[in-house]
C-alpha positions, 0 to 999 in steps of 0.5 A: 177605251183610254185617250192615253193608253200605254199599250200599243194599238193592235194595229201599231206598226203599219202605215196606211196610205190615205187618198180618200175624201168625204165619208165612207174611205175617211170613217174606215181610215179614221178606224185604222187609225183608232186601232193604232196605224200611222195614217198619212193623209193626202190633200189637195194644197190650199182645199183639202178634203171636200168636207172642210168646207161643209158647213155650218157649223164650224169649229170656232176659235178661242175667241169664238170666230168660226175656222175653216173646220167643219164639225162634218170634216172633223167627224171622221180624220181624227189619228191622221196627219194632213200631207198636201200634195198635189196630185194633178202634177207628175212631182206629186204622183212621184211624191205619192208613189214613193209613200205607197212604196212604204205603206203597208195599206191604201185607201183611195176614192177616185173615180174608177180609171183616175188613178191608174191615168196618174200611174197610182193604181193597184197594178202599177204600185204592186210592181213596187210593193207586192205585199201593199194591201190597196182598197178601191171604194167607188159608188158603183165597183170597178165593174158593170155598166154603171162602174164610171158612174160617181156615187154620194150617199143619198143617190145610194140610199135611193138606188139601193132600196132603203128609202123605199123602206124608209118613211111612212105609208102614203096612207099616213101622209108619209113618202120615201126617206133618207136616213138623217147621217149618211149610213151608206157611206159608214157601212161601206167604211165598215166593210171596207175595214173589215176587208183590209183587215182580213187581206192583212191576215192573208198576208200574214200568210203569204207575204202577199197584198192585194185588191179590194173593190168595195163599193157603197151600192154593193154594201147598200144592197147587202145592208138590206138584211131581213127586209132584202132576204124577205123579199127574196123568199116571198117575191113581195115588195115591202112598203113602208112601215114607219117606226114599225117593224116588218115581222115584229108587232109591237115594235115602234113608237107609241105615244105617251100622255105628253110624248113618244116613247118605243115600245120593243116587244121582242117575244109572246112572254114580253107581250103578255107582261105589257098587257098585264102593265097596260091592264089589259091582260085579255089582249094576251089570251086574243086568238089574233094576237097571242103569238106574234105571227099573228099580231103581224098579220092583224097589225092594224088592228092591234095597234091602234088598240095600244095607242089608245092605251098608251095615251093614258100615261106619260112616257116615262111612267110607261118607261119606269113600269115596263121596264120593272116586269122587263118589257123592252121600251125606251126614250126617243133622245135628241142628241143633247140627250144623248150625250147627256146619258149617264150610259153613254157618258160611262161608256167614254162615247163622248172624247174631248182632244186638244186642237191647234185652234179651239184649244179642244175639240169635242168628238164621237168616241170609237165604240170598239172596246178590245181588252189587250190593245184599246183604241187610243185618241192621240190626235185631234183631225189636223189641219190642212198641209199640218204634216207635210214637212213630217211625214215627206221628211220622216218616210222620204228623207226630203231636204228642208230645202227640197221642201220649200222649192216643192212649196213655191212650185206649188206640189206640196203645201206646208201647214197653214198658220192658225190665223189663216184657218180662221173664215173671212 
């Protein structure tokens, strides 16, 4: 990974028209941008992406004042150009259609039918750009009885089943719990990116674009993975196990003398090594616990025994001794510990980019490491309308007087001065 790489990105030369907002679509388009594509983010003049206001926390300017740039927005909008266009207006729709005529990829997450009413649906745009790859991201897909509904990450985590698997069981005082980040949105964005790249390869072979229909609910159901397959195979609805694993034991958090740590015993050999370190070799020989399948069946007997053993040493002592013998284990880090971790730092998972309001902004790096075409970090998430004039001039050839006239009528929004980006 490199913030200043001389090599062009893998997707250099491609133009992405980003009509998405919130998280799923912006996650996908940020990945495309990191890989070298030019991403043109269309936003509403004066308001922009909803997530710009989803704070605190907000980025602080050089004087320590809160700006209007939320950390949420900053999380998924780097390597993009912000173009403010009023999509509700006929003239705004014409500008977007003209940009779509020159784009390689369009990503949108409007409610089903919204863009068709504006003449910006795939069937309309493909007549002016047959090579266009048009990715629609929605809560429930373009078809089916729920297609008209709006979808949000929290709602999808509940409807898609992941919440029923997350949290401690009732008898331990637990309840259904969502993931601490918008994982349904993020994974949907990942599936969208994979689909777009597949469609690009198809276009390389045939010269034709296509429509991609991705939904949050479909994506959520797909990543139920082993739990979903387990239900389909057995017919048994799984319950909540807290930090436990449905088919591996011991594989959860355990209490040390000072704090909890993770023990992730993946096979019988590792269990034998753990028992030796714990001074309880008899557990590995016990027929109730000798094999993983037996440990899963006898989870309620084994886990309390292990908890009584782990409380005898500090978490650091357990981790040091178990790592020395090859037993997977580790701490439960908070985010300060994550970004201070030398491995995380060595992998460049924290990056810093110049920002016009704060001078610099720290962001999460990309996990993608390509030898020949590494990702690049070319620009921090843009201010609202920062690139309207540049993009419409370069791609559509609009003259300054035309831009000024459109801005006067509210059809486009030009760059807001930095002082206007400070919260009052």
